FIVEX-744572 format. One record per residue (C-alpha): residue in three letters; x, y, z; residue number from 0. Coordinates in steps of 0.25 Angstrom, whole numbers. Layout:
N
{aa ALA c1 X c2 Y c3 Z i NUM}
...
This chain:
282
{aa UNK c1 95 c2 -96 c3 -27 i 0}
{aa UNK c1 94 c2 -96 c3 -42 i 1}
{aa UNK c1 80 c2 -89 c3 -41 i 2}
{aa UNK c1 87 c2 -78 c3 -32 i 3}
{aa UNK c1 98 c2 -76 c3 -42 i 4}
{aa UNK c1 88 c2 -74 c3 -53 i 5}
{aa UNK c1 79 c2 -64 c3 -45 i 6}
{aa UNK c1 90 c2 -56 c3 -39 i 7}
{aa UNK c1 93 c2 -48 c3 -52 i 8}
{aa UNK c1 78 c2 -45 c3 -53 i 9}
{aa UNK c1 78 c2 -40 c3 -38 i 10}
{aa UNK c1 90 c2 -31 c3 -40 i 11}
{aa UNK c1 84 c2 -25 c3 -53 i 12}
{aa UNK c1 71 c2 -23 c3 -45 i 13}
{aa UNK c1 78 c2 -13 c3 -36 i 14}
{aa UNK c1 82 c2 -4 c3 -47 i 15}
{aa UNK c1 74 c2 9 c3 -49 i 16}
{aa UNK c1 70 c2 6 c3 -64 i 17}
{aa UNK c1 64 c2 -8 c3 -60 i 18}
{aa UNK c1 58 c2 -3 c3 -47 i 19}
{aa UNK c1 50 c2 7 c3 -55 i 20}
{aa UNK c1 44 c2 -3 c3 -64 i 21}
{aa UNK c1 30 c2 -7 c3 -60 i 22}
{aa UNK c1 32 c2 -21 c3 -67 i 23}
{aa UNK c1 44 c2 -24 c3 -57 i 24}
{aa UNK c1 40 c2 -36 c3 -49 i 25}
{aa UNK c1 52 c2 -36 c3 -41 i 26}
{aa UNK c1 51 c2 -23 c3 -34 i 27}
{aa UNK c1 40 c2 -13 c3 -28 i 28}
{aa UNK c1 33 c2 -4 c3 -38 i 29}
{aa UNK c1 38 c2 11 c3 -38 i 30}
{aa UNK c1 35 c2 19 c3 -25 i 31}
{aa UNK c1 27 c2 31 c3 -28 i 32}
{aa UNK c1 24 c2 37 c3 -14 i 33}
{aa UNK c1 32 c2 46 c3 -6 i 34}
{aa UNK c1 38 c2 37 c3 6 i 35}
{aa UNK c1 37 c2 24 c3 -2 i 36}
{aa UNK c1 52 c2 24 c3 -3 i 37}
{aa UNK c1 53 c2 21 c3 12 i 38}
{aa UNK c1 44 c2 9 c3 9 i 39}
{aa UNK c1 53 c2 5 c3 -2 i 40}
{aa UNK c1 66 c2 6 c3 7 i 41}
{aa UNK c1 60 c2 -4 c3 16 i 42}
{aa UNK c1 55 c2 -14 c3 5 i 43}
{aa UNK c1 69 c2 -13 c3 -2 i 44}
{aa UNK c1 77 c2 -15 c3 11 i 45}
{aa UNK c1 68 c2 -28 c3 14 i 46}
{aa UNK c1 70 c2 -33 c3 0 i 47}
{aa UNK c1 85 c2 -32 c3 0 i 48}
{aa UNK c1 87 c2 -36 c3 14 i 49}
{aa UNK c1 78 c2 -49 c3 11 i 50}
{aa UNK c1 86 c2 -51 c3 -2 i 51}
{aa UNK c1 100 c2 -50 c3 5 i 52}
{aa UNK c1 95 c2 -59 c3 17 i 53}
{aa UNK c1 90 c2 -69 c3 7 i 54}
{aa UNK c1 103 c2 -70 c3 -1 i 55}
{aa UNK c1 112 c2 -71 c3 12 i 56}
{aa UNK c1 103 c2 -82 c3 18 i 57}
{aa UNK c1 103 c2 -90 c3 5 i 58}
{aa UNK c1 118 c2 -88 c3 3 i 59}
{aa UNK c1 120 c2 -93 c3 18 i 60}
{aa UNK c1 111 c2 -105 c3 15 i 61}
{aa UNK c1 117 c2 -109 c3 2 i 62}
{aa UNK c1 131 c2 -108 c3 8 i 63}
{aa UNK c1 128 c2 -117 c3 20 i 64}
{aa UNK c1 120 c2 -126 c3 11 i 65}
{aa UNK c1 133 c2 -128 c3 3 i 66}
{aa UNK c1 143 c2 -127 c3 14 i 67}
{aa UNK c1 136 c2 -137 c3 23 i 68}
{aa UNK c1 131 c2 -146 c3 13 i 69}
{aa UNK c1 132 c2 -161 c3 15 i 70}
{aa UNK c1 146 c2 -167 c3 13 i 71}
{aa UNK c1 151 c2 -181 c3 13 i 72}
{aa UNK c1 158 c2 -184 c3 26 i 73}
{aa UNK c1 153 c2 -171 c3 33 i 74}
{aa UNK c1 143 c2 -174 c3 45 i 75}
{aa UNK c1 133 c2 -164 c3 48 i 76}
{aa UNK c1 133 c2 -157 c3 61 i 77}
{aa UNK c1 123 c2 -150 c3 70 i 78}
{aa UNK c1 125 c2 -135 c3 72 i 79}
{aa UNK c1 117 c2 -128 c3 82 i 80}
{aa UNK c1 118 c2 -114 c3 77 i 81}
{aa UNK c1 124 c2 -100 c3 81 i 82}
{aa UNK c1 115 c2 -92 c3 91 i 83}
{aa UNK c1 123 c2 -80 c3 88 i 84}
{aa UNK c1 120 c2 -81 c3 73 i 85}
{aa UNK c1 105 c2 -84 c3 77 i 86}
{aa UNK c1 104 c2 -71 c3 84 i 87}
{aa UNK c1 110 c2 -63 c3 73 i 88}
{aa UNK c1 101 c2 -68 c3 62 i 89}
{aa UNK c1 89 c2 -67 c3 71 i 90}
{aa UNK c1 92 c2 -53 c3 76 i 91}
{aa UNK c1 96 c2 -47 c3 62 i 92}
{aa UNK c1 82 c2 -50 c3 56 i 93}
{aa UNK c1 75 c2 -45 c3 68 i 94}
{aa UNK c1 82 c2 -32 c3 67 i 95}
{aa UNK c1 80 c2 -30 c3 52 i 96}
{aa UNK c1 65 c2 -33 c3 54 i 97}
{aa UNK c1 64 c2 -23 c3 66 i 98}
{aa UNK c1 71 c2 -13 c3 58 i 99}
{aa UNK c1 62 c2 -15 c3 46 i 100}
{aa UNK c1 49 c2 -14 c3 55 i 101}
{aa UNK c1 54 c2 -1 c3 62 i 102}
{aa UNK c1 58 c2 5 c3 49 i 103}
{aa UNK c1 46 c2 1 c3 41 i 104}
{aa UNK c1 37 c2 6 c3 52 i 105}
{aa UNK c1 43 c2 19 c3 52 i 106}
{aa UNK c1 42 c2 20 c3 37 i 107}
{aa UNK c1 27 c2 17 c3 38 i 108}
{aa UNK c1 25 c2 27 c3 49 i 109}
{aa UNK c1 32 c2 38 c3 40 i 110}
{aa UNK c1 24 c2 35 c3 28 i 111}
{aa UNK c1 10 c2 34 c3 34 i 112}
{aa UNK c1 10 c2 43 c3 47 i 113}
{aa UNK c1 1 c2 55 c3 47 i 114}
{aa UNK c1 -5 c2 57 c3 33 i 115}
{aa UNK c1 -3 c2 71 c3 28 i 116}
{aa UNK c1 -15 c2 80 c3 31 i 117}
{aa UNK c1 -15 c2 85 c3 17 i 118}
{aa UNK c1 -16 c2 71 c3 11 i 119}
{aa UNK c1 -27 c2 67 c3 2 i 120}
{aa UNK c1 -36 c2 57 c3 9 i 121}
{aa UNK c1 -42 c2 45 c3 1 i 122}
{aa UNK c1 -51 c2 34 c3 7 i 123}
{aa UNK c1 -47 c2 21 c3 1 i 124}
{aa UNK c1 -58 c2 11 c3 3 i 125}
{aa UNK c1 -56 c2 -4 c3 0 i 126}
{aa UNK c1 -66 c2 -15 c3 -2 i 127}
{aa UNK c1 -68 c2 -28 c3 -8 i 128}
{aa UNK c1 -63 c2 -26 c3 -19 i 129}
{aa UNK c1 -60 c2 -12 c3 -22 i 130}
{aa UNK c1 -55 c2 2 c3 -18 i 131}
{aa UNK c1 -62 c2 16 c3 -17 i 132}
{aa UNK c1 -56 c2 29 c3 -14 i 133}
{aa UNK c1 -63 c2 40 c3 -7 i 134}
{aa UNK c1 -58 c2 55 c3 -8 i 135}
{aa UNK c1 -61 c2 68 c3 -1 i 136}
{aa UNK c1 -71 c2 76 c3 -8 i 137}
{aa UNK c1 -71 c2 91 c3 -11 i 138}
{aa UNK c1 -70 c2 94 c3 4 i 139}
{aa UNK c1 -56 c2 88 c3 3 i 140}
{aa UNK c1 -59 c2 79 c3 16 i 141}
{aa UNK c1 -61 c2 64 c3 15 i 142}
{aa UNK c1 -73 c2 59 c3 23 i 143}
{aa UNK c1 -71 c2 50 c3 35 i 144}
{aa UNK c1 -72 c2 35 c3 35 i 145}
{aa UNK c1 -79 c2 27 c3 46 i 146}
{aa UNK c1 -76 c2 12 c3 43 i 147}
{aa UNK c1 -88 c2 8 c3 51 i 148}
{aa UNK c1 -97 c2 15 c3 40 i 149}
{aa UNK c1 -90 c2 8 c3 28 i 150}
{aa UNK c1 -100 c2 0 c3 21 i 151}
{aa UNK c1 -105 c2 -3 c3 6 i 152}
{aa UNK c1 -114 c2 10 c3 7 i 153}
{aa UNK c1 -103 c2 18 c3 14 i 154}
{aa UNK c1 -90 c2 12 c3 8 i 155}
{aa UNK c1 -81 c2 23 c3 14 i 156}
{aa UNK c1 -87 c2 24 c3 28 i 157}
{aa UNK c1 -89 c2 39 c3 27 i 158}
{aa UNK c1 -99 c2 44 c3 38 i 159}
{aa UNK c1 -111 c2 51 c3 32 i 160}
{aa UNK c1 -109 c2 63 c3 41 i 161}
{aa UNK c1 -95 c2 65 c3 36 i 162}
{aa UNK c1 -95 c2 78 c3 28 i 163}
{aa UNK c1 -82 c2 76 c3 22 i 164}
{aa UNK c1 -86 c2 62 c3 16 i 165}
{aa UNK c1 -98 c2 68 c3 8 i 166}
{aa UNK c1 -90 c2 73 c3 -4 i 167}
{aa UNK c1 -79 c2 62 c3 -5 i 168}
{aa UNK c1 -78 c2 54 c3 -18 i 169}
{aa UNK c1 -74 c2 40 c3 -21 i 170}
{aa UNK c1 -64 c2 35 c3 -32 i 171}
{aa UNK c1 -61 c2 21 c3 -36 i 172}
{aa UNK c1 -46 c2 25 c3 -39 i 173}
{aa UNK c1 -36 c2 31 c3 -30 i 174}
{aa UNK c1 -32 c2 44 c3 -36 i 175}
{aa UNK c1 -22 c2 52 c3 -28 i 176}
{aa UNK c1 -12 c2 64 c3 -31 i 177}
{aa UNK c1 3 c2 62 c3 -31 i 178}
{aa UNK c1 12 c2 69 c3 -21 i 179}
{aa UNK c1 0 c2 71 c3 -11 i 180}
{aa UNK c1 -2 c2 63 c3 2 i 181}
{aa UNK c1 -13 c2 53 c3 0 i 182}
{aa UNK c1 -20 c2 48 c3 13 i 183}
{aa UNK c1 -28 c2 35 c3 11 i 184}
{aa UNK c1 -39 c2 30 c3 21 i 185}
{aa UNK c1 -41 c2 15 c3 19 i 186}
{aa UNK c1 -53 c2 8 c3 22 i 187}
{aa UNK c1 -59 c2 -6 c3 18 i 188}
{aa UNK c1 -73 c2 -10 c3 18 i 189}
{aa UNK c1 -72 c2 -25 c3 19 i 190}
{aa UNK c1 -58 c2 -32 c3 21 i 191}
{aa UNK c1 -43 c2 -29 c3 22 i 192}
{aa UNK c1 -38 c2 -22 c3 9 i 193}
{aa UNK c1 -25 c2 -15 c3 6 i 194}
{aa UNK c1 -21 c2 -2 c3 0 i 195}
{aa UNK c1 -9 c2 -7 c3 -8 i 196}
{aa UNK c1 -1 c2 2 c3 -17 i 197}
{aa UNK c1 13 c2 -3 c3 -19 i 198}
{aa UNK c1 18 c2 9 c3 -26 i 199}
{aa UNK c1 14 c2 17 c3 -14 i 200}
{aa UNK c1 21 c2 8 c3 -5 i 201}
{aa UNK c1 8 c2 7 c3 2 i 202}
{aa UNK c1 0 c2 -5 c3 8 i 203}
{aa UNK c1 -11 c2 -4 c3 18 i 204}
{aa UNK c1 -21 c2 -13 c3 22 i 205}
{aa UNK c1 -36 c2 -8 c3 22 i 206}
{aa UNK c1 -43 c2 -14 c3 34 i 207}
{aa UNK c1 -58 c2 -14 c3 35 i 208}
{aa UNK c1 -63 c2 -6 c3 47 i 209}
{aa UNK c1 -52 c2 4 c3 47 i 210}
{aa UNK c1 -47 c2 16 c3 40 i 211}
{aa UNK c1 -32 c2 16 c3 37 i 212}
{aa UNK c1 -29 c2 30 c3 38 i 213}
{aa UNK c1 -13 c2 31 c3 38 i 214}
{aa UNK c1 -10 c2 28 c3 23 i 215}
{aa UNK c1 -5 c2 40 c3 15 i 216}
{aa UNK c1 5 c2 42 c3 4 i 217}
{aa UNK c1 10 c2 51 c3 -7 i 218}
{aa UNK c1 12 c2 47 c3 -21 i 219}
{aa UNK c1 24 c2 54 c3 -28 i 220}
{aa UNK c1 18 c2 54 c3 -42 i 221}
{aa UNK c1 6 c2 51 c3 -51 i 222}
{aa UNK c1 5 c2 36 c3 -54 i 223}
{aa UNK c1 -6 c2 26 c3 -56 i 224}
{aa UNK c1 -6 c2 14 c3 -47 i 225}
{aa UNK c1 -16 c2 3 c3 -41 i 226}
{aa UNK c1 -21 c2 0 c3 -28 i 227}
{aa UNK c1 -22 c2 -14 c3 -24 i 228}
{aa UNK c1 -27 c2 -22 c3 -12 i 229}
{aa UNK c1 -17 c2 -32 c3 -8 i 230}
{aa UNK c1 -25 c2 -38 c3 3 i 231}
{aa UNK c1 -32 c2 -51 c3 -1 i 232}
{aa UNK c1 -46 c2 -45 c3 1 i 233}
{aa UNK c1 -55 c2 -55 c3 -6 i 234}
{aa UNK c1 -58 c2 -61 c3 -20 i 235}
{aa UNK c1 -57 c2 -48 c3 -27 i 236}
{aa UNK c1 -44 c2 -43 c3 -21 i 237}
{aa UNK c1 -37 c2 -45 c3 -34 i 238}
{aa UNK c1 -45 c2 -33 c3 -40 i 239}
{aa UNK c1 -45 c2 -24 c3 -29 i 240}
{aa UNK c1 -37 c2 -12 c3 -35 i 241}
{aa UNK c1 -39 c2 2 c3 -38 i 242}
{aa UNK c1 -31 c2 12 c3 -46 i 243}
{aa UNK c1 -22 c2 23 c3 -40 i 244}
{aa UNK c1 -20 c2 36 c3 -48 i 245}
{aa UNK c1 -10 c2 46 c3 -42 i 246}
{aa UNK c1 -11 c2 59 c3 -50 i 247}
{aa UNK c1 -5 c2 72 c3 -50 i 248}
{aa UNK c1 -11 c2 82 c3 -41 i 249}
{aa UNK c1 -18 c2 90 c3 -52 i 250}
{aa UNK c1 -23 c2 77 c3 -58 i 251}
{aa UNK c1 -28 c2 72 c3 -45 i 252}
{aa UNK c1 -35 c2 85 c3 -42 i 253}
{aa UNK c1 -42 c2 84 c3 -55 i 254}
{aa UNK c1 -47 c2 70 c3 -52 i 255}
{aa UNK c1 -51 c2 74 c3 -38 i 256}
{aa UNK c1 -60 c2 86 c3 -44 i 257}
{aa UNK c1 -66 c2 76 c3 -54 i 258}
{aa UNK c1 -70 c2 66 c3 -43 i 259}
{aa UNK c1 -75 c2 77 c3 -34 i 260}
{aa UNK c1 -84 c2 82 c3 -45 i 261}
{aa UNK c1 -89 c2 68 c3 -49 i 262}
{aa UNK c1 -92 c2 65 c3 -34 i 263}
{aa UNK c1 -100 c2 79 c3 -33 i 264}
{aa UNK c1 -108 c2 76 c3 -45 i 265}
{aa UNK c1 -111 c2 62 c3 -40 i 266}
{aa UNK c1 -116 c2 67 c3 -26 i 267}
{aa UNK c1 -124 c2 78 c3 -33 i 268}
{aa UNK c1 -131 c2 67 c3 -42 i 269}
{aa UNK c1 -134 c2 58 c3 -30 i 270}
{aa UNK c1 -140 c2 70 c3 -23 i 271}
{aa UNK c1 -149 c2 73 c3 -34 i 272}
{aa UNK c1 -153 c2 59 c3 -35 i 273}
{aa UNK c1 -157 c2 58 c3 -21 i 274}
{aa UNK c1 -164 c2 71 c3 -22 i 275}
{aa UNK c1 -172 c2 66 c3 -34 i 276}
{aa UNK c1 -175 c2 53 c3 -27 i 277}
{aa UNK c1 -180 c2 60 c3 -14 i 278}
{aa UNK c1 -189 c2 69 c3 -23 i 279}
{aa UNK c1 -194 c2 57 c3 -31 i 280}
{aa UNK c1 -198 c2 50 c3 -18 i 281}
């Protein structure tokens, strides 16, 4: 009880906007930066406050009965079978609460992830032990297809060789996206289950080998620097499986994108010259 009384002021302070906006706050979620993330926060806050109220009530009843029916000189203990009506009530109420949460949260999930907008930026997020890589569409503006059966050390993204849209795609070791624009991520894993986990996006999605997870999309409200971390225990190097996330203004993103396109084109040209020189030499 003393521990609860000490923690209660901290928990109450954690609900204030000032403290909730502090990244160093250990008692609340980090600030939400995505459109729609407020719906997730409503569920989290409701569950937290409901749990706190139920905990206080149950402990109060427990302590009251502990004191009221404690052992007393000259008073014999007696057996009480219970009350079936009360049993039905305190069983029915949690069932209704859990059903309501399940139905409402499923609706929120459906609203957040259904039908990615057709104009969304597609990024192929590829995970492996122990790192992340990100494939972007090239100058044609269309991301090449992924065939999970083709994923290997030589073809890490599983792009078919005859896919014309995949020839000019480029790869980055950081996730760079524009603010205020829908971003549709296609998630793949080469080896074991990893997870695409960004608390400030209010987003967690397991990345399963042998599948392309294609329903995750989001809109970040403003430029910010964050970190992508795998929260599945995926092996000995799990602790270091991180990648930077940079959310830029549209102009800054366009500049970064053009620079990457230019660098990728130069790399392909250099590789072509090298192959041609090798063929002539042989």
